[in-house]
C-alpha positions, 0 to 999 in steps of 0.5 A: 298904527291903525287896525287896518295897518296892523292887519296889512302888516300881519299879512306881510308877515305871513308872506315873509314867513312862507318864504323864510326857508327860501330866504334863509337858504339864499342869504344869512341876513338882510338889513332894510331901513330899521329892520334886520332879518337874520337866519340860522341853520341847525342840524341834530338827531331830533327835530326839537334840538335842530330847531333850537340850534337854528334859533340860536344861530339866528340870534348869533347872526343878529348879534353880529350885525347889531354889534356893528350897527350904531342904530341897533347898539344904541336903540331899543330893539323889538324882536319879531320871530318868524316861523321855522322850517324843518326837514329830515335829511338822512338820519338828521333833521335840518331846520331853518329859522328867521328872526326879525329885529325892528329898531325903535327910536327909543334909546337903550337904558343899558349898553349893548352887550353881545349875546346878552341883550337879546336873550330874554326875547329868545326865550319867548320865541316858542310861545309866540311863534304863531302870534304876530308881534304887531298884535302884542305891541305898538310904537307910540312916538318911538316908544314900544308899549304893550297892547291889550292882547288875546287872553286865551291860552295859546301854548297848546295851539302853538304846539299843535300848529307845528305838526298837522301831518296826520289826521289825528294831529289835524283834529287836535289842532282844530280842536285847540283852534276853535277854543280861541275866539275869532275876535279883534284881539285873537283874530291874528292867530286865526289869520295864520291858521287859515293861511296854513290851511289854504297853503296846504289845501286843508278844509276841515268841517269843524273849523269851517262851521266855526268860521261861518258862525264867526261870520254870522256875528260880524255886524259890519263887514266893512269895518271888520277885516275878519270878514275879508280873511274868511272869504279869502280863505273860502275863495282859495279853496275853490267852489264853496258848498251851498251852505257856505255860499249862503252864509257868505251871501248874507255877509255881502248883503250887510256890507257897506256899498263902498266896500263891496268891491273888496268882498264881492269877488271872493264869493264867486268861483270863475275858474270852473273845471266842468259844466256842473260847476259853471252851472252852479255859479250861474245860479249864484249870479242869478241869486245875487242879482235877484237880491239886488233887485229886491233891495236886499244888498247894501248898508246903510242903504241898499244899492240900486241895480246899476251900481250892483251890476257894475260891482258884479261885473267888476267882481267876475273878472279874474286874472286866472280866467281872463281868457275865458270871461264866461261869468261876466258875459253871462251876467251882462247878457242876461241882466243888461235890460234891467240897467236904467242908466249906463255910460255907453262909452265906459260900457263899450270899453269894458266889453271890448276889454273882455273881447280882446282877452277872450280866447274862445271864438263863441264868446268873442262873437257874443261880445260883438253882438253885445257891443253892437247893441250898446252902440245901436241903442246909445246916443252918439257921442265923441267918447263912444266914437273914440271907443268904436274907432279903437275897436274897429282898428283892433281887428286889423292889428289882431289879424296882422299877428296871425299866420294865414298859412296855419289852419288854427290862425286861418280859423281865427282870421275868419272869425275876426272878419266875421265879427267885424262885419257883424259889428258894422251890420248890427250897429247900422246908421248909429255907427257913422253918427258916432264916427263923424263926431270929431274934435281935432283935424287929424281925426277928420282925415283918419276917420274919413279914410276909415269910412271909405275903407269899410264903406260906412255911411258917415254923412258929410264926412265923406264928400258926395259927387257935388262936393268932390267937383268943387274940391277938384276945381279949387284954386288951392292945389292942396284941396284938390290933392286931398280930394284925389287921395280919397278918390284913389280909394273910391274907384266908383266915385272916381269913374264919375269924375274922370273928366275932372281928375284929368282936368287937374293934370291939365291945369297943373301942366298949364300952370293954372294951379300950382304944379306939384309932383304930389298932385300929379301923382295923386291924379295919376293914381286916381285915374288908374284906380278907375281904371281909365281908358280915356286916350288923352289921359293915358297919353298924359300919364306916359308923358308924365312918366317920361318927364319923371313926374310920376312913378308908374308902378301903381299906375302900371299895375292898375292899367296894364295893357291899356298903356302899352300902345302909348309906350309903343308909339314912343318907340316908333318916333324917330327921336330915340331919346326916350327909347331906352326909358320906354323899353325899361318900362315895358320890362316891368310889365308882367306880360306884354300883348301879342301886338307889342311883342311883334313890334319889339321883335321887328325892332330887334332886327333893325340896327340899334345900339347894343344897349337897346338890343339888350333891353328889347331882349329882356322885354321879349322875355315877358312875351312867353 
């Protein structure tokens, strides 16, 4: 097993140890693959006696399982002790103890005898309780072998670690701890000390100095897990003192460039509780960047600035503070002009991630400026265009999640809309140059619609007047229909092409081109978008509605009273076949004109079928 794997196993053991009490309160035992974990509970008047009873109960449970498990009965078993947890309940102490058995591939030399086979291991528990057994043994081809081990006397420290409930007891533990060298063989005991201290919020100056001296002796942090363990402990305790941070920075400076990603996040505190703490972290970001610029960071060769900034920005992202990514924004905003080569699409994606997660309106505004600047100064590309489209479309999605009747949400909606306009304005013509780069047909249509919706200059992607004229006179109805769908969203352009749009209806009705309902619908809505006042067009729209070729809802909403005279004209005709349809249509208007109301009142007085009179009555309700 490699050193790294041993350390990973050590941390996993710590995790299991931390949860031993919880685990043992829930279950008595568990078997997973070749590992058996058993629990025991002991009660007694003294803590020492309760601990011993819990240990005996754990082994009794393990024996019961092992007796009925064929692999445990026939193979050698490595016992791995777990930390016990005790609490006082009334006049008694109650202790929980977990014991783990790893079943090796080596066959037993003697038969399994319940209660006897595991006793030698039971006697070692109190001595090894603070030592990860993986630091003491290795399994080579299924055979358990003893490894070189820490030669320091661990018994006093092991005993001291059981109780640090007072300052005197803590001092005693620290004094014993600093006697144990923080080297490869004895590192495991210090991993556990740091874990206990971090879990209980303990930061002792003597032990801190011991760790800093140990850090100074680590020549290659990339190949030594002790470096990560110390930084992780310091990071867990909050913002470092200046002298601590300086030692950590020196450690970072001699780290292999390909290992920086693991250590660098541990030297920054990006969850400050006040402006003073934030100011200190900004100074430290400045210091690290200066070291990078001065060529002081990285082994075996120093890192360049672009690589260093990538690692720094990656390190300043924290799950806990993702809604307030002030540190990453600060670093990028201040030092972005030092970057020599950047992947603009990748950079936009990273900034957009910060934007989406940020909860602060001011930070979002700053990030909008930074993204616009990146687009403005970058060479247009398909990849950057995709990122831009995602960002623009995200505004609509985010706004749709908000309630426009709540004050706080209204404030957010306004900020989103302002940021969108800022992005459009500051990206300038480079925005359209990126958007027009497409690779698929579906992208052409969607991006054309986007350019029209937000009035982005996208060059030839949006047809000009001459191009529209050619499309509207095409022999293929599909081309005409696609052009008409765009013109519905471009009323100013549609007004310039009113005759051509109306000609599409005439060509369809005369059979000059394929007569399709979708084409007629698009032409009708394009005329309504103008809105047209052309009498021939209005008459044609009424005729299309009467023949059920066009749904009139959008057309009615856009044209309103312009259509009423043509509907009334139909009611004046002696052919009453369409009268009921016309009256139903007039009932859909929000409000009818005085002229229409006068005509309907007169019509109501004439002799007509009851259903016509009822329809007129409903229509007249729109006259008030």
